[in-house]
Residue frames as qw, qx, qy, qz and C-alpha x, y, z in Angstrom:
[[0.000, 0.885, 0.466, 0.000, 0.00, 0.00, 0.00],
 [0.317, -0.771, 0.100, 0.544, 2.85, 2.39, 0.84],
 [0.408, -0.083, 0.598, 0.685, 4.32, 1.81, -2.61],
 [0.180, 0.655, 0.647, 0.347, 1.02, 2.79, -4.22],
 [0.177, -0.932, -0.239, 0.206, 0.85, 5.99, -2.16],
 [0.427, -0.543, 0.334, 0.641, 4.46, 6.80, -3.01],
 [0.372, 0.202, 0.665, 0.615, 3.87, 6.25, -6.73],
 [0.058, 0.790, 0.562, 0.239, 0.69, 8.31, -6.81],
 [0.296, -0.892, -0.139, 0.312, 1.93, 11.11, -4.54],
 [0.431, -0.460, 0.380, 0.677, 5.30, 11.59, -6.17],
 [0.329, 0.345, 0.666, 0.574, 3.84, 11.37, -9.66],
 [0.026, -0.887, -0.457, -0.051, 1.29, 14.01, -8.70],
 [0.351, -0.807, 0.058, 0.471, 4.01, 16.30, -7.35],
 [0.433, -0.196, 0.540, 0.695, 6.25, 15.91, -10.40],
 [0.221, 0.538, 0.667, 0.465, 3.36, 16.45, -12.79],
 [0.142, -0.907, -0.375, 0.127, 2.00, 19.41, -10.80],
 [0.322, -0.757, 0.205, 0.531, 5.31, 21.25, -10.60],
 [0.453, -0.075, 0.643, 0.613, 6.56, 20.06, -13.98],
 [0.264, 0.689, 0.616, 0.277, 3.44, 21.27, -15.79],
 [0.123, -0.940, -0.139, 0.287, 3.91, 24.76, -14.32],
 [0.327, -0.592, 0.454, 0.581, 7.46, 25.02, -15.67],
 [0.421, 0.230, 0.747, 0.459, 6.38, 23.46, -18.95],
 [0.179, 0.868, 0.463, -0.006, 3.74, 26.18, -19.38],
 [0.182, -0.876, 0.149, 0.422, 6.36, 28.90, -18.84],
 [0.408, -0.311, 0.653, 0.557, 8.78, 27.30, -21.31],
 [0.368, 0.463, 0.737, 0.327, 6.12, 26.77, -23.97],
 [0.084, 0.940, 0.303, -0.135, 4.85, 30.34, -23.61],
 [0.296, -0.733, 0.327, 0.518, 8.38, 31.70, -23.84],
 [0.276, -0.175, 0.756, 0.568, 8.92, 29.84, -27.11],
 [0.496, 0.310, -0.065, -0.808, 5.41, 30.68, -28.35],
 [0.191, 0.021, -0.952, -0.238, 4.40, 27.05, -28.71],
 [0.445, 0.137, 0.470, -0.750, 0.61, 26.89, -28.61],
 [0.425, 0.312, 0.850, 0.006, -2.38, 24.94, -29.83],
 [0.198, 0.086, -0.425, -0.879, -4.00, 25.72, -33.19],
 [0.465, 0.279, 0.661, -0.518, -7.79, 25.42, -33.04],
 [0.261, 0.280, 0.808, 0.448, -9.77, 23.87, -35.90],
 [0.191, 0.018, -0.134, -0.972, -11.90, 26.41, -37.73],
 [0.526, -0.242, -0.631, -0.516, -14.77, 23.92, -37.98],
 [0.358, -0.241, -0.786, 0.443, -14.90, 23.49, -34.21],
 [0.193, -0.821, -0.527, 0.104, -17.27, 25.34, -31.85],
 [0.230, 0.810, 0.010, 0.539, -16.87, 29.11, -32.10],
 [0.528, -0.828, 0.094, -0.165, -16.27, 29.44, -28.37],
 [0.894, -0.241, 0.148, 0.346, -13.08, 27.42, -28.70],
 [0.565, 0.671, 0.006, 0.480, -11.34, 29.99, -30.89],
 [0.239, -0.901, 0.219, -0.289, -10.35, 31.96, -27.79],
 [0.849, -0.430, 0.287, 0.109, -8.22, 28.98, -26.77],
 [0.762, 0.569, -0.068, 0.301, -5.89, 29.43, -29.74],
 [0.250, 0.727, -0.423, 0.480, -2.30, 29.80, -28.61],
 [0.731, -0.568, 0.269, -0.267, -2.78, 27.88, -25.34],
 [0.003, -0.563, 0.826, 0.033, 0.36, 25.81, -24.67],
 [0.939, 0.051, -0.120, -0.320, 0.03, 22.16, -25.63],
 [0.679, 0.314, -0.631, 0.204, 2.03, 18.91, -25.25],
 [0.420, -0.587, 0.425, -0.546, 1.28, 18.93, -21.53],
 [0.979, -0.078, -0.117, -0.146, 1.14, 15.15, -21.70],
 [0.544, 0.484, -0.540, 0.422, 4.93, 15.29, -21.30],
 [0.226, -0.472, 0.537, -0.661, 4.38, 16.12, -17.61],
 [0.880, -0.158, 0.112, -0.433, 1.90, 13.25, -17.19],
 [0.918, 0.242, -0.297, 0.107, 4.31, 10.69, -18.65],
 [0.338, 0.524, -0.539, 0.567, 7.32, 12.13, -16.80],
 [0.481, -0.447, 0.405, -0.637, 5.42, 12.12, -13.51],
 [0.961, -0.057, -0.004, -0.270, 4.33, 8.51, -14.02],
 [0.783, 0.367, -0.415, 0.283, 7.86, 7.36, -14.85],
 [0.098, 0.509, -0.550, 0.655, 9.38, 9.10, -11.82],
 [0.659, -0.344, 0.291, -0.602, 6.60, 7.98, -9.46],
 [0.977, 0.063, -0.155, -0.132, 6.81, 4.37, -10.63],
 [0.649, 0.429, -0.485, 0.398, 10.60, 4.29, -10.37],
 [0.049, -0.491, 0.533, -0.687, 10.93, 5.85, -6.92],
 [0.800, -0.298, 0.088, -0.513, 8.13, 3.69, -5.49],
 [0.934, 0.108, -0.334, 0.065, 10.43, 0.71, -5.96],
 [0.175, 0.556, -0.592, 0.557, 12.80, 2.03, -3.32],
 [0.713, -0.367, 0.302, -0.515, 10.44, 0.34, -0.89],
 [0.145, -0.282, 0.948, -0.012, 11.51, -3.12, 0.20],
 [0.451, 0.256, 0.844, -0.137, 9.50, -6.02, -1.28],
 [0.538, 0.758, 0.198, -0.311, 8.50, -3.87, -4.26],
 [0.510, -0.279, 0.600, 0.549, 10.52, -5.03, -7.23],
 [0.370, 0.494, -0.361, -0.699, 10.62, -4.07, -10.87],
 [0.661, 0.156, 0.733, -0.032, 8.78, -6.61, -13.02],
 [0.229, 0.031, 0.676, 0.699, 8.61, -7.21, -16.72],
 [0.055, 0.675, 0.715, 0.175, 4.85, -6.64, -16.84],
 [0.167, -0.866, -0.240, 0.406, 5.10, -3.27, -15.13],
 [0.281, -0.483, 0.398, 0.728, 8.04, -2.17, -17.25],
 [0.237, 0.242, 0.761, 0.553, 6.32, -3.27, -20.47],
 [0.018, 0.815, 0.579, 0.017, 3.14, -1.32, -19.65],
 [0.213, -0.829, -0.001, 0.518, 5.18, 1.77, -18.76],
 [0.320, -0.235, 0.591, 0.703, 7.22, 1.36, -21.96],
 [0.192, 0.548, 0.741, 0.337, 3.93, 1.18, -23.88],
 [0.089, -0.903, -0.333, 0.256, 2.88, 4.47, -22.27],
 [0.280, -0.653, 0.298, 0.638, 6.17, 6.14, -23.18],
 [0.334, 0.048, 0.730, 0.594, 6.09, 4.76, -26.73],
 [0.129, 0.724, 0.647, 0.201, 2.54, 5.95, -27.39],
 [0.188, -0.883, -0.141, 0.407, 3.44, 9.29, -25.81],
 [0.346, -0.402, 0.468, 0.707, 6.36, 9.66, -28.22],
 [0.242, 0.398, 0.732, 0.498, 4.09, 9.05, -31.19],
 [0.055, -0.875, -0.479, 0.030, 1.73, 11.69, -29.82],
 [0.338, -0.721, 0.092, 0.598, 4.61, 14.09, -29.17],
 [0.333, -0.069, 0.595, 0.728, 5.74, 13.82, -32.78],
 [0.095, 0.644, 0.685, 0.328, 2.18, 14.46, -33.93],
 [0.208, -0.895, -0.288, 0.271, 1.88, 17.51, -31.64],
 [0.400, -0.543, 0.265, 0.689, 5.27, 18.91, -32.62],
 [0.282, 0.172, 0.649, 0.685, 4.61, 18.66, -36.35],
 [0.009, -0.781, -0.607, -0.150, 1.20, 20.26, -35.84],
 [0.283, -0.851, -0.115, 0.427, 2.81, 23.21, -34.06],
 [0.380, -0.395, 0.427, 0.719, 5.70, 23.73, -36.43],
 [0.201, 0.321, 0.704, 0.601, 3.37, 23.59, -39.42],
 [0.122, 0.120, 0.206, -0.964, 1.18, 26.20, -37.69],
 [0.628, -0.102, -0.334, -0.695, -2.06, 24.30, -38.13],
 [0.668, -0.282, 0.527, -0.443, -3.97, 21.72, -36.16],
 [0.949, 0.271, -0.120, -0.107, -2.53, 18.86, -38.20],
 [0.408, -0.675, 0.606, 0.105, 0.48, 16.77, -37.29],
 [0.259, -0.199, 0.902, 0.282, 1.39, 13.33, -38.56],
 [0.569, 0.082, -0.449, -0.684, -0.68, 12.07, -41.46],
 [0.852, -0.211, 0.158, -0.453, -3.07, 9.25, -40.58],
 [0.916, 0.232, -0.322, 0.054, -0.89, 6.53, -42.07],
 [0.385, 0.475, -0.569, 0.550, 2.25, 7.56, -40.16],
 [0.422, -0.420, 0.426, -0.681, 0.34, 7.91, -36.90],
 [0.938, -0.073, 0.019, -0.338, -1.33, 4.51, -37.27],
 [0.811, 0.336, -0.425, 0.222, 1.96, 2.84, -38.20],
 [0.099, 0.522, -0.570, 0.627, 3.66, 4.36, -35.17],
 [0.637, -0.305, 0.376, -0.600, 0.97, 3.13, -32.81],
 [0.960, 0.122, -0.170, -0.184, 0.89, -0.29, -34.49],
 [0.583, 0.443, -0.569, 0.375, 4.63, -0.67, -33.95],
 [0.163, -0.429, 0.577, -0.676, 4.39, 0.29, -30.28],
 [0.802, -0.139, 0.212, -0.542, 1.33, -1.91, -29.68],
 [0.912, 0.249, -0.322, -0.058, 2.83, -4.87, -31.52],
 [0.383, 0.466, -0.643, 0.472, 6.10, -4.62, -29.61],
 [0.424, -0.344, 0.510, -0.665, 4.20, -4.57, -26.32],
 [0.908, 0.008, 0.030, -0.417, 2.08, -7.58, -27.27],
 [0.814, 0.341, -0.454, 0.121, 5.02, -9.68, -28.43],
 [0.169, 0.467, -0.647, 0.578, 7.15, -8.80, -25.40],
 [0.574, -0.298, 0.389, -0.656, 4.31, -9.57, -22.99],
 [0.952, 0.037, -0.007, -0.304, 3.38, -13.01, -24.35],
 [0.804, 0.366, -0.412, 0.223, 6.98, -14.16, -24.79],
 [0.346, 0.386, -0.555, 0.651, 8.65, -12.75, -21.67],
 [0.374, -0.230, 0.508, -0.741, 5.89, -12.95, -19.04],
 [0.030, 0.171, 0.984, -0.043, 3.33, -15.53, -17.91],
 [0.388, 0.194, 0.103, -0.895, 0.39, -13.40, -18.99],
 [0.492, 0.292, 0.809, -0.132, -2.79, -15.40, -19.66],
 [0.037, 0.115, -0.564, -0.817, -4.15, -15.40, -23.21],
 [0.045, 0.484, 0.874, 0.014, -7.79, -16.26, -22.48],
 [0.160, -0.577, -0.309, -0.739, -10.72, -13.97, -23.16],
 [0.344, -0.248, -0.673, 0.606, -11.30, -12.36, -19.78],
 [0.215, -0.792, -0.374, -0.431, -13.83, -10.24, -17.93],
 [0.430, -0.851, 0.179, -0.244, -12.78, -9.87, -14.30],
 [0.532, -0.536, 0.650, 0.089, -10.12, -12.63, -14.30],
 [0.165, 0.410, -0.783, -0.438, -8.43, -14.99, -16.72],
 [0.009, -0.124, -0.992, -0.021, -10.81, -17.83, -15.80],
 [0.385, 0.164, 0.209, -0.884, -14.00, -15.77, -16.14],
 [0.738, 0.258, -0.175, -0.599, -15.51, -18.05, -18.76],
 [0.016, -0.314, 0.949, 0.002, -14.12, -21.47, -17.83],
 [0.385, 0.232, 0.832, -0.326, -17.65, -22.75, -17.28],
 [0.560, 0.656, 0.181, -0.473, -18.97, -21.41, -20.60],
 [0.697, 0.096, 0.575, 0.417, -18.13, -23.32, -23.73],
 [0.400, 0.823, 0.338, 0.219, -19.29, -20.40, -25.86],
 [0.004, 0.980, -0.128, 0.153, -17.12, -17.73, -24.26],
 [0.718, -0.535, 0.370, 0.247, -14.18, -19.83, -23.11],
 [0.694, 0.701, -0.042, 0.160, -11.67, -18.69, -25.73],
 [0.619, -0.553, 0.278, 0.483, -7.90, -19.02, -25.59],
 [0.451, 0.861, -0.104, -0.212, -6.39, -16.78, -28.25],
 [0.888, 0.079, 0.076, 0.447, -2.96, -18.31, -28.03],
 [0.451, -0.476, 0.071, 0.752, 0.15, -16.16, -28.28],
 [0.208, 0.150, 0.493, 0.831, -0.37, -14.94, -31.84],
 [0.169, -0.678, -0.616, -0.364, -4.06, -14.26, -31.32],
 [0.426, -0.752, -0.336, 0.374, -3.39, -12.43, -28.06],
 [0.370, -0.253, 0.196, 0.872, -0.85, -10.17, -29.76],
 [0.013, 0.376, 0.566, 0.734, -3.42, -9.29, -32.41],
 [0.346, -0.746, -0.566, -0.054, -6.03, -8.72, -29.70],
 [0.460, -0.585, -0.173, 0.645, -3.68, -6.45, -27.77],
 [0.242, 0.014, 0.348, 0.906, -3.03, -4.37, -30.88],
 [0.161, -0.573, -0.610, -0.523, -6.77, -3.93, -31.47],
 [0.451, -0.740, -0.457, 0.199, -7.43, -2.98, -27.84],
 [0.443, -0.421, 0.000, 0.792, -4.54, -0.49, -27.73],
 [0.139, 0.190, 0.454, 0.859, -5.49, 1.14, -31.02],
 [0.262, -0.665, -0.605, -0.351, -9.13, 1.45, -29.97],
 [0.495, -0.697, -0.370, 0.363, -8.31, 2.82, -26.52],
 [0.391, -0.262, 0.099, 0.877, -5.77, 5.41, -27.68],
 [0.008, 0.326, 0.498, 0.804, -8.17, 6.73, -30.30],
 [0.360, -0.701, -0.600, -0.137, -11.08, 6.84, -27.85],
 [0.459, -0.638, -0.233, 0.573, -9.14, 8.91, -25.31],
 [0.305, -0.050, 0.303, 0.901, -7.83, 11.12, -28.10],
 [0.116, -0.526, -0.579, -0.612, -11.39, 11.88, -29.21],
 [0.446, -0.730, -0.502, 0.131, -12.44, 12.64, -25.62],
 [0.465, -0.398, -0.076, 0.787, -9.68, 15.22, -25.22],
 [0.205, 0.543, 0.438, 0.687, -11.69, 18.17, -26.53],
 [0.322, -0.850, -0.167, -0.381, -12.73, 20.13, -23.42],
 [0.061, 0.653, -0.543, 0.525, -10.67, 21.52, -20.57],
 [0.302, -0.351, 0.752, -0.469, -9.96, 18.73, -18.09],
 [0.858, 0.060, -0.032, -0.510, -12.41, 16.25, -19.60],
 [0.836, 0.261, -0.480, 0.041, -9.94, 13.50, -20.55],
 [0.256, 0.397, -0.677, 0.565, -7.61, 14.05, -17.59],
 [0.471, -0.251, 0.444, -0.720, -10.40, 14.10, -15.02],
 [0.909, 0.059, -0.090, -0.402, -12.15, 11.06, -16.47],
 [0.689, 0.368, -0.601, 0.170, -8.88, 9.13, -16.61],
 [0.121, -0.442, 0.655, -0.601, -8.36, 9.60, -12.88],
 [0.798, -0.110, 0.276, -0.524, -11.44, 7.46, -12.19],
 [0.911, 0.298, -0.264, -0.109, -10.22, 4.73, -14.55],
 [0.466, 0.472, -0.638, 0.391, -6.72, 4.59, -13.11],
 [0.407, -0.376, 0.554, -0.621, -8.11, 4.54, -9.57],
 [0.921, 0.039, 0.061, -0.383, -10.17, 1.52, -10.62],
 [0.822, 0.375, -0.410, 0.129, -7.12, -0.30, -12.01],
 [0.060, 0.540, -0.645, 0.538, -5.11, 0.53, -8.89],
 [0.668, -0.235, 0.444, -0.549, -7.75, -1.19, -6.76],
 [0.948, 0.219, -0.086, -0.212, -8.05, -4.13, -9.15],
 [0.587, 0.528, -0.554, 0.264, -4.29, -4.61, -9.28],
 [0.151, -0.456, 0.671, -0.565, -3.91, -4.52, -5.52],
 [0.810, -0.090, 0.301, -0.494, -6.86, -6.88, -5.02],
 [0.898, 0.341, -0.274, -0.057, -5.36, -9.31, -7.53],
 [0.313, 0.545, -0.656, 0.417, -2.06, -9.12, -5.63],
 [0.404, -0.328, 0.609, -0.599, -3.80, -9.96, -2.36],
 [0.826, 0.111, 0.442, -0.333, -5.65, -12.88, -3.96],
 [0.102, 0.536, -0.718, -0.431, -3.12, -14.55, -6.28],
 [0.293, 0.048, 0.955, 0.018, -4.89, -17.91, -6.24],
 [0.443, 0.638, 0.537, -0.329, -8.01, -16.36, -7.73],
 [0.382, 0.870, -0.017, -0.313, -6.61, -13.99, -10.34],
 [0.866, 0.037, 0.323, 0.381, -3.27, -15.54, -11.27],
 [0.340, 0.922, -0.068, 0.171, -1.72, -12.20, -12.26],
 [0.825, 0.075, -0.244, 0.504, 2.04, -12.65, -12.14],
 [0.386, 0.051, -0.193, 0.901, 2.98, -9.04, -11.35],
 [0.153, -0.771, -0.579, -0.216, -0.24, -7.59, -9.98],
 [0.403, -0.758, -0.201, 0.472, 1.33, -5.28, -7.37],
 [0.367, -0.249, 0.323, 0.836, 3.69, -3.71, -9.89],
 [0.068, 0.459, 0.631, 0.622, 0.80, -3.13, -12.29],
 [0.283, -0.832, -0.472, 0.075, -1.11, -1.44, -9.48],
 [0.425, -0.562, 0.043, 0.708, 1.92, 0.82, -8.97],
 [0.241, 0.133, 0.523, 0.807, 1.82, 1.74, -12.67],
 [0.123, -0.694, -0.622, -0.341, -1.88, 2.59, -12.38],
 [0.398, -0.790, -0.296, 0.361, -1.28, 4.69, -9.26],
 [0.407, -0.322, 0.234, 0.822, 1.55, 6.54, -10.98],
 [0.100, 0.354, 0.585, 0.722, -0.66, 7.34, -13.97],
 [0.263, -0.790, -0.553, -0.029, -3.42, 8.47, -11.62],
 [0.422, -0.675, -0.101, 0.597, -1.05, 10.89, -9.90],
 [0.332, -0.060, 0.418, 0.844, 0.29, 12.19, -13.21],
 [0.029, -0.566, -0.623, -0.539, -3.22, 12.96, -14.48],
 [0.359, -0.804, -0.443, 0.170, -4.23, 14.58, -11.18],
 [0.427, -0.505, 0.055, 0.749, -1.21, 16.87, -11.13],
 [0.197, 0.135, 0.526, 0.816, -1.81, 17.88, -14.73],
 [0.109, -0.688, -0.675, -0.241, -5.50, 18.51, -14.09],
 [0.315, -0.664, -0.281, 0.618, -4.58, 21.34, -11.68],
 [0.100, -0.440, 0.288, 0.845, -3.45, 23.38, -14.70],
 [0.014, -0.114, -0.794, -0.597, -5.74, 21.81, -17.29],
 [0.041, 0.601, 0.745, -0.285, -9.02, 22.51, -15.44],
 [0.196, 0.721, 0.431, 0.507, -11.24, 25.14, -17.07],
 [0.615, 0.767, -0.131, -0.126, -9.99, 27.60, -18.16],
 [0.940, -0.043, 0.081, 0.330, -7.04, 25.46, -19.20],
 [0.156, -0.875, 0.341, 0.305, -3.55, 26.91, -18.94],
 [0.015, 0.462, -0.824, -0.328, -2.24, 24.02, -21.03],
 [0.889, 0.160, -0.087, -0.421, -3.56, 21.12, -23.14],
 [0.739, -0.328, 0.582, 0.089, -2.27, 17.55, -22.95],
 [0.377, 0.585, -0.544, -0.469, -2.21, 17.14, -26.73],
 [0.905, 0.164, -0.347, -0.185, -1.80, 13.77, -28.40],
 [0.292, 0.444, -0.737, 0.417, 1.26, 13.28, -26.19],
 [0.317, -0.175, 0.667, -0.652, -1.04, 12.86, -23.22],
 [0.785, 0.123, 0.108, -0.597, -4.14, 11.34, -24.77],
 [0.787, 0.320, -0.515, -0.117, -2.30, 8.55, -26.57],
 [0.208, 0.340, -0.797, 0.455, -0.22, 7.79, -23.47],
 [0.494, -0.096, 0.519, -0.691, -3.34, 7.60, -21.28],
 [0.851, 0.213, -0.116, -0.465, -5.18, 5.40, -23.76],
 [0.629, 0.373, -0.677, 0.089, -2.18, 3.07, -24.03],
 [0.056, -0.295, 0.760, -0.577, -1.93, 2.84, -20.24],
 [0.694, 0.006, 0.321, -0.645, -5.59, 1.89, -19.87],
 [0.859, 0.305, -0.310, -0.269, -5.30, -0.76, -22.58],
 [0.443, 0.428, -0.740, 0.270, -2.04, -2.16, -21.23],
 [0.275, -0.238, 0.691, -0.625, -3.41, -2.46, -17.70],
 [0.811, 0.105, 0.151, -0.555, -6.59, -4.18, -18.89],
 [0.788, 0.385, -0.467, -0.114, -4.60, -6.66, -20.97],
 [0.371, 0.360, -0.761, 0.392, -2.14, -7.56, -18.21],
 [0.306, -0.125, 0.648, -0.686, -4.71, -7.61, -15.39],
 [0.029, -0.204, -0.956, -0.209, -7.04, -9.88, -17.43],
 [0.197, 0.581, 0.545, -0.572, -9.93, -7.39, -17.50],
 [0.160, 0.022, 0.580, 0.798, -10.27, -6.99, -21.25],
 [0.153, -0.540, -0.696, -0.447, -14.08, -7.09, -21.34],
 [0.332, -0.729, -0.458, 0.384, -14.34, -5.01, -18.17],
 [0.359, -0.160, 0.137, 0.909, -12.36, -2.19, -19.82],
 [0.034, -0.441, -0.492, -0.750, -15.33, -0.82, -21.85],
 [0.444, -0.758, -0.472, -0.083, -17.20, -0.37, -18.55],
 [0.560, -0.487, -0.133, 0.657, -14.25, 1.13, -16.69],
 [0.173, -0.254, 0.255, 0.917, -13.74, 3.58, -19.55],
 [0.307, 0.607, 0.733, -0.007, -17.40, 3.88, -20.55],
 [0.122, 0.863, 0.089, -0.482, -17.15, 7.61, -21.22],
 [0.110, -0.511, 0.630, 0.574, -14.34, 7.06, -23.73],
 [0.285, 0.221, 0.901, 0.241, -16.45, 4.39, -25.43],
 [0.241, 0.779, 0.523, -0.247, -19.43, 6.75, -25.71],
 [0.026, 0.791, -0.222, -0.569, -17.24, 9.48, -27.21],
 [0.154, -0.292, 0.801, 0.499, -15.77, 7.12, -29.80],
 [0.274, 0.412, 0.865, 0.081, -19.12, 5.55, -30.67],
 [0.213, 0.811, 0.297, -0.458, -20.65, 9.00, -31.20],
 [0.045, 0.628, -0.494, -0.599, -18.05, 9.70, -33.86],
 [0.188, -0.005, 0.934, 0.305, -18.65, 6.33, -35.53],
 [0.265, 0.620, 0.715, -0.183, -22.40, 6.94, -35.58],
 [0.153, 0.809, 0.019, -0.567, -21.96, 10.45, -36.97],
 [0.013, -0.470, 0.686, 0.556, -19.64, 9.37, -39.77],
 [0.208, 0.180, 0.947, 0.168, -21.76, 6.33, -40.69],
 [0.255, 0.700, 0.586, -0.318, -25.02, 8.30, -40.72],
 [0.149, 0.773, -0.147, -0.599, -23.58, 11.10, -42.83],
 [0.023, -0.376, 0.782, 0.496, -21.95, 8.83, -45.40],
 [0.127, 0.233, 0.955, 0.131, -24.89, 6.43, -45.72],
 [0.070, 0.726, 0.680, -0.077, -27.91, 8.66, -45.18],
 [0.269, 0.502, 0.154, 0.807, -26.42, 12.11, -45.75],
 [0.415, -0.788, -0.153, -0.427, -27.65, 13.24, -42.32],
 [0.231, 0.377, -0.653, 0.615, -25.95, 14.04, -39.02],
 [0.567, -0.497, -0.656, 0.032, -27.23, 12.49, -35.81],
 [0.467, -0.630, -0.273, 0.557, -25.43, 14.99, -33.61],
 [0.177, 0.979, 0.032, -0.100, -24.86, 18.69, -34.14],
 [0.327, 0.747, -0.567, 0.114, -21.16, 17.92, -33.89],
 [0.964, -0.235, -0.096, 0.085, -19.11, 14.90, -32.88],
 [0.318, -0.141, -0.901, 0.259, -17.61, 13.83, -30.52],
 [0.299, -0.666, -0.660, -0.179, -20.71, 14.06, -28.39],
 [0.365, -0.543, -0.340, 0.676, -19.34, 16.62, -25.91],
 [0.074, -0.085, 0.270, 0.956, -19.43, 19.21, -28.73],
 [0.214, -0.470, -0.728, -0.451, -23.05, 18.28, -29.40],
 [0.384, -0.705, -0.549, 0.232, -24.04, 19.38, -25.92],
 [0.298, -0.351, -0.004, 0.888, -21.95, 22.53, -26.20],
 [0.051, -0.118, -0.491, -0.862, -23.87, 23.50, -29.32],
 [0.329, -0.586, -0.713, -0.200, -27.12, 22.77, -27.50],
 [0.182, -0.803, -0.008, -0.568, -26.23, 25.57, -25.12],
 [0.815, -0.520, -0.176, 0.183, -24.62, 23.73, -22.20],
 [0.073, -0.918, 0.388, -0.042, -21.72, 25.72, -20.70],
 [0.599, 0.454, -0.649, 0.117, -18.39, 23.96, -21.11],
 [0.096, -0.354, 0.763, -0.533, -18.02, 23.44, -17.37],
 [0.756, -0.004, 0.310, -0.577, -21.47, 21.84, -17.20],
 [0.857, 0.349, -0.338, -0.172, -20.55, 19.33, -19.91],
 [0.368, 0.482, -0.726, 0.326, -17.27, 18.53, -18.19],
 [0.321, -0.274, 0.679, -0.600, -18.68, 17.98, -14.70],
 [0.838, 0.098, 0.187, -0.504, -21.61, 15.88, -15.93],
 [0.801, 0.404, -0.439, -0.043, -19.33, 13.75, -18.06],
 [0.111, 0.446, -0.770, 0.442, -17.02, 13.31, -15.07],
 [0.617, -0.138, 0.496, -0.595, -20.03, 12.06, -13.14],
 [0.905, 0.275, -0.139, -0.293, -20.74, 9.52, -15.89],
 [0.542, 0.490, -0.648, 0.216, -17.11, 8.37, -15.74],
 [0.180, -0.367, 0.712, -0.571, -17.30, 8.03, -11.96],
 [0.794, 0.010, 0.290, -0.534, -20.54, 6.06, -12.07],
 [0.843, 0.383, -0.357, -0.127, -19.09, 3.75, -14.71],
 [0.281, 0.478, -0.742, 0.377, -16.05, 3.14, -12.53],
 [0.472, -0.227, 0.597, -0.608, -18.26, 2.34, -9.54],
 [0.894, 0.185, 0.026, -0.406, -20.26, -0.10, -11.65],
 [0.682, 0.469, -0.556, 0.069, -17.09, -1.79, -12.91],
 [0.032, 0.402, -0.768, 0.498, -15.71, -2.19, -9.40],
 [0.684, -0.085, 0.400, -0.604, -19.05, -3.51, -8.22],
 [0.907, 0.287, -0.184, -0.246, -19.07, -6.15, -10.95],
 [0.456, 0.508, -0.682, 0.264, -15.44, -7.03, -10.21],
 [0.200, -0.301, 0.734, -0.575, -16.15, -7.58, -6.52],
 [0.803, 0.046, 0.184, -0.565, -19.49, -9.30, -7.15],
 [0.811, 0.348, -0.463, -0.086, -17.67, -11.90, -9.23],
 [0.211, 0.428, -0.758, 0.445, -15.20, -12.40, -6.38],
 [0.473, -0.189, 0.556, -0.656, -17.99, -13.07, -3.87],
 [0.879, 0.162, -0.042, -0.445, -19.51, -15.78, -6.08],
 [0.431, 0.456, -0.777, 0.051, -16.38, -17.94, -6.03],
 [0.835, -0.304, -0.423, -0.178, -17.03, -21.26, -4.27],
 [0.787, -0.471, -0.155, 0.368, -13.95, -21.13, -2.06],
 [0.146, 0.949, -0.171, 0.221, -11.82, -18.10, -1.28],
 [0.778, 0.106, -0.386, 0.484, -8.12, -18.73, -0.58],
 [0.504, -0.743, -0.215, 0.385, -6.58, -17.24, 2.53],
 [0.229, 0.959, -0.127, 0.111, -4.88, -13.87, 2.13],
 [0.761, 0.240, -0.341, 0.497, -1.07, -14.07, 2.03],
 [0.544, -0.674, -0.229, 0.445, 0.77, -12.82, 5.11],
 [0.210, 0.973, -0.052, 0.075, 2.04, -9.23, 4.74]]
């Protein structure tokens, strides 16, 4: 528990202080966000706001995770390092996208092909490293690797190759969903805090009940989640409305990769859409909008992602943000409830290991 507090607290401090200095440096060098002309009119006043704040989130998480291992009995593990490497790799892809967008003086960075290839490389490397160098389970999972052992229909073992492909799909979907959500001040960062808190609890619970969950490095994965939670919380101090800085793709891709990596290594793949329900809703709103317009020539929403729809309906930005945070919090509570409910239905609970 102390390791989790150290990871979260130190990550928060590094992100909080680091973001402040990052804002000053970015302003000094006149590095700011370019706002899309087709976006809501009220967003044009945000033009020039420093971006790439995700650097502070990733840096805080790396420092918090590393220093937390100064505690005895907390050791570096391959699973934890691979998830953190996935976060850094996705963040680097996002950083390159942000940097090119700034230097070209328009809200466009990497072209779609280059961005997808970069994420595919990072996701593929994570998947291959995880299945070959750890004892990660490859079954379809909900709250644990053995969720569907009693169901012939859902009991699926992807095998190593299939699990790598699955991990790539999950990572690509999650990074894009968080990226789409990052459109209002503090929306993505605040919502992510709930999700990482959920994974911190799940990881620690799996560590305390190894016979049930069979997660090889559960405590270290909980430390990663706590470090990401702290990084997002520290950044949110400056990103809350009115934002002094945006996370950019550097932050959104890193957060999405972290959520996907934690779900894959903690065997909660099918629980992830509930934990990150808000991100799912945002992504689905875009899919619906594009499909409806291309097939029927009509828009379902005034603008997608859906948070812009409510802005154009007259909701103040802060109202949209707080209500969406509430949705994210409720989804997290539901996910944790389902996770624990599954635990209570087990026929025999093993004794907790001695501290």
